[in-house]
C-alpha positions in Angstrom: 33.2 151.5 80.8 34.0 148.6 78.5 33.5 145.1 79.7 37.2 144.3 80.0 38.2 147.6 81.5 39.2 147.4 85.2 37.7 149.9 87.6 40.0 152.7 88.9 40.1 154.3 92.3 38.1 157.2 90.8 35.4 154.9 89.5 34.7 153.5 93.0 33.1 156.6 94.3 31.0 157.0 91.2 29.4 153.5 91.2 25.7 153.6 92.1 24.7 150.3 93.8 21.1 150.0 95.0 21.3 147.2 97.6 17.5 146.9 97.6 17.2 146.0 93.9 19.6 143.1 93.5 21.1 139.9 94.9 24.2 140.6 96.9 26.3 138.2 94.8 28.6 139.7 92.2 27.6 139.5 88.5 30.1 138.3 85.9 30.6 141.9 84.7 31.4 143.0 88.3 33.9 140.2 88.8 35.6 141.0 85.4 35.8 144.7 86.2 37.5 144.1 89.5 34.7 144.9 91.9 35.3 141.7 93.9 39.0 142.4 94.2 40.7 143.8 97.3 41.1 147.6 97.0 44.8 147.5 97.3 45.2 145.6 94.0 43.2 148.4 92.2 45.3 151.0 94.0 48.5 149.2 93.0 47.4 149.1 89.3 46.5 152.8 89.3 49.9 153.6 90.9 51.8 151.6 88.3 49.8 153.2 85.5 50.7 156.6 86.8 54.4 155.6 86.8 54.2 154.0 83.3 55.0 150.5 84.8 51.6 148.7 84.4 52.9 147.0 81.3 55.8 145.4 83.1 56.3 141.8 82.1 56.1 139.4 85.1 55.6 135.8 85.8 53.4 134.9 88.8 52.7 131.6 90.4 49.8 130.3 92.4 50.4 127.6 94.9 48.3 125.6 97.4 48.5 125.7 101.1 47.6 122.0 101.5 47.0 118.7 99.9 43.8 118.2 98.0 42.0 118.0 94.6 42.5 120.8 92.1 39.3 122.6 91.0 38.2 126.0 89.7 40.4 126.1 86.6 37.6 126.5 84.1 36.4 129.6 85.9 39.9 131.0 86.3 40.7 130.6 82.6 37.4 132.3 81.7 38.3 135.2 83.9 41.6 135.6 82.2 40.3 134.8 78.7 40.5 138.4 77.2 44.1 139.1 78.4 47.3 138.4 76.4 48.8 135.9 78.8 50.7 132.7 78.8 49.1 130.3 81.3 50.1 126.9 82.6 48.0 125.0 85.1 47.3 121.8 86.8 44.1 120.2 85.3 40.9 120.0 87.3 40.4 116.8 89.2 44.2 116.2 89.7 45.6 115.7 93.2 47.7 118.5 94.4 50.3 118.7 97.2 50.9 121.4 99.7 53.1 124.2 98.3 52.6 122.8 94.7 52.3 125.4 92.0 48.8 125.0 90.4 49.0 127.9 88.0 51.7 130.0 86.3 50.8 133.3 84.6 53.2 135.3 82.4 52.2 138.6 81.0 51.8 142.4 81.7 51.1 142.8 85.4 48.5 145.4 84.7 46.5 142.9 82.7 45.9 140.5 85.5 47.2 141.7 88.9 43.8 143.0 89.9 42.4 139.5 89.5 44.6 138.0 92.3 41.7 138.1 94.8 39.1 136.3 92.7 41.6 133.9 91.3 42.7 132.8 94.7 39.1 132.6 95.9 38.0 130.5 92.9 40.8 128.0 93.5 40.5 127.9 97.3 36.8 127.3 97.5 36.4 124.9 94.6 39.4 122.9 95.6 38.1 122.6 99.2 34.8 121.3 98.0 36.3 118.9 95.5 38.6 117.6 98.1 35.7 116.9 100.5 33.8 115.1 97.8 36.9 113.1 96.9 37.1 111.9 100.6 33.5 110.8 100.5 33.9 108.9 97.2 37.1 107.3 98.4 35.2 106.0 101.5 32.2 104.9 99.4 34.3 103.0 96.8 32.0 101.7 94.0 28.8 103.0 95.9 27.2 106.1 94.5 27.8 109.5 96.1 25.4 112.3 95.3 26.0 115.9 96.4 23.0 117.5 98.1 24.8 120.5 99.4 23.1 123.5 97.7 20.9 124.2 100.7 23.9 124.9 102.9 25.3 127.7 100.8 24.3 131.0 99.3 22.5 130.2 96.0 25.0 132.3 94.0 27.8 129.8 94.8 25.8 126.6 95.2 26.2 125.6 91.6 30.0 126.3 91.8 30.1 124.0 94.9 28.1 121.2 93.3 30.2 121.3 90.1 33.4 121.1 92.2 32.0 118.2 94.1 31.6 116.2 90.9 35.0 117.2 89.7 36.3 115.9 93.0 34.6 112.5 92.6 30.9 112.7 93.4 28.8 110.7 90.9 26.1 113.3 90.6 24.6 116.4 92.1 21.1 117.7 92.8 21.5 121.4 92.1 20.0 122.0 88.6 22.5 124.6 87.5 25.5 122.8 89.0 24.6 119.7 86.9 23.8 121.6 83.7 27.2 123.3 83.9 28.8 119.9 83.7 26.6 118.8 80.8 24.7 116.4 83.0 21.2 116.1 84.5 20.5 116.7 88.2 19.7 113.7 90.3 17.0 113.7 93.0 13.5 112.4 93.9 10.9 114.1 96.1 11.2 115.7 99.6 9.4 115.1 102.8 7.1 118.1 102.1 5.3 116.2 99.3 4.7 113.2 101.6 3.3 115.4 104.4 1.0 117.1 101.9 -0.3 113.8 100.6 -0.5 112.2 104.0 0.6 108.7 103.2 3.9 107.3 101.9 2.4 104.5 99.9 -0.2 106.8 98.2 2.5 109.2 97.1 4.8 106.3 96.0 2.0 105.0 93.7 1.4 108.5 92.3 5.1 109.0 91.8 5.3 105.7 90.0 2.6 106.8 87.6 4.0 110.3 87.2 7.7 109.8 86.3 9.0 108.2 83.0 9.1 104.4 83.0 12.9 104.4 82.7 13.4 106.7 85.7 14.4 105.1 89.0 11.7 104.9 91.7 13.4 105.9 95.0 11.1 106.7 97.9 11.7 108.2 101.3 10.4 105.9 104.1 11.0 107.9 107.3 8.2 110.5 107.2 5.3 108.8 109.1 6.1 105.3 110.4 8.9 103.0 111.4 11.4 103.0 108.5 11.5 99.3 108.0 7.7 99.1 108.1 7.4 101.8 105.5 10.1 100.2 103.3 8.1 97.0 103.2 4.8 98.8 102.5 6.3 100.7 99.6 8.0 97.5 98.3 4.7 95.6 98.5 3.0 98.4 96.6 5.5 98.9 93.8 7.2 95.5 93.6 9.9 95.2 90.9 9.2 98.9 90.0 10.8 100.1 93.2 14.5 100.9 92.7 15.4 102.0 96.2 14.3 103.5 99.5 15.9 106.5 101.1 16.6 106.7 104.8 17.0 110.3 106.1 16.0 109.9 109.7 16.6 113.2 111.6 19.1 113.7 114.4 16.1 114.1 116.8 15.4 110.4 116.4 19.1 109.4 116.4 19.7 109.7 112.6 20.4 106.8 110.3 22.4 104.2 112.2 24.2 101.1 110.9 21.7 98.9 112.9 18.8 100.6 111.1 20.4 99.9 107.8 21.1 96.3 108.7 17.5 95.7 109.9 16.0 97.3 106.8 18.2 95.3 104.5 17.4 92.1 106.3 13.7 92.7 106.2 13.7 93.6 102.5 15.7 90.5 101.6 13.5 88.2 103.7 10.5 89.4 101.8 12.0 89.0 98.4 13.1 92.5 97.7 16.8 92.0 97.3 16.8 94.3 94.2 15.7 97.4 96.3 18.7 99.5 97.2 19.1 101.5 100.4 20.2 105.2 100.0 21.2 107.1 103.1 21.3 110.9 103.6 21.6 113.3 106.5 24.8 114.1 108.3 26.9 111.8 106.1 30.7 112.1 106.2 33.5 109.8 105.2 33.6 108.0 108.6 29.8 107.4 108.5 30.0 106.3 104.9 32.4 103.5 105.8 30.2 102.3 108.7 27.0 102.6 106.8 28.4 100.9 103.7 29.5 97.9 105.8 25.9 97.7 107.1 24.5 97.5 103.6 24.0 101.0 102.3 24.2 101.2 98.5 24.4 104.9 97.9 24.8 108.2 99.8 23.5 111.7 99.6 26.1 114.1 101.1 25.3 117.7 101.9 26.9 119.7 104.6 30.2 117.8 104.7 31.0 119.0 101.2 29.3 122.4 101.3 30.9 123.4 104.6 34.4 122.0 103.7 37.2 124.5 104.5 38.8 126.3 101.6 42.3 125.3 100.7 44.1 128.6 100.9 46.0 129.7 97.8 48.8 132.2 97.4 50.0 134.2 94.4 53.7 135.3 94.1 55.5 137.2 91.5 58.6 135.1 90.6 60.1 137.0 87.6 60.1 140.6 86.7 61.2 141.6 83.1 62.6 138.1 82.7 64.8 138.3 85.8 64.3 135.9 88.8 62.9 138.0 91.6 60.7 137.3 94.7 59.9 138.6 98.1 61.9 137.4 101.1 61.0 133.9 102.1 60.3 132.8 98.5 62.8 131.3 96.1 63.1 133.6 93.1 62.5 132.2 89.6 60.0 129.8 88.2 59.1 126.8 90.3 59.5 123.6 88.2 56.3 121.5 88.0 56.2 119.2 85.1 52.5 118.4 85.8 51.5 121.9 84.6 49.9 122.0 81.2 50.0 124.9 78.8 46.6 126.5 78.7 47.2 129.6 76.5 
């Protein structure tokens, strides 16, 4: 089977998949061949081939079920790259409205119909993640938002999510592959595990200061062993002007990071001459908490589950023209839906 050939109904029974010798996520080749598509799209293509109608020229449109931020276009275009199609789309990062057409595809139905399932999934998930990140960044204003959501998703899709988060407005992400796909470097420091192994926050802070490049920011967790404000001052005393920031990640078992904790930490740092030390907060952060914590003095936020668990924004694909004639199923208006914001992609 060639890379760009779709599977057929007959192929499905012949495919040998050893579920013990692989990750369960689809490979690029499997996505391109249609193995992540719903079976009825493969069945429809085979039927149309048998009738000599697979080459029928159609125009299809994909529209959003809700307001949000458009994301996923780069993957969608890559999926369609080897097909002779005319494509118009809303650029990534653009706001979209409910029922707005985000992509229009014109070509032979047999060349792209099988891709309806992955195309809708790509746009739905990525746009949902981008929209959640946009909400966080809107709440944070000029304060930094870093996506820490990879741990909340299957690793196969974690880079997709973190990339979408940056498209939506996050300033950076911690997932290595997610950042590299954007041509950026991942952002992050060190976890509680390292502190527990070393046994003392200040000892690890000093080692970290010696270990990382001189131009890298020194940001230290201060909630592992002692009272957060006490640890913040101990670390600040040890590193002085070298300390860029402290991170508060107090677990929910101890009440999480509260606005009052941020205020106290900020006040004590300032009173001891450490006005330059920023406060970064992570753990259960969402737009509502960002607003409260920013008012209390937080300088930056690490957001994980709010973005990673964001609901997808459902997408729908409809055929709107067949052989150049306006045509659609009942409930839809036949013919191309005008959207001047769409740009020609191919």
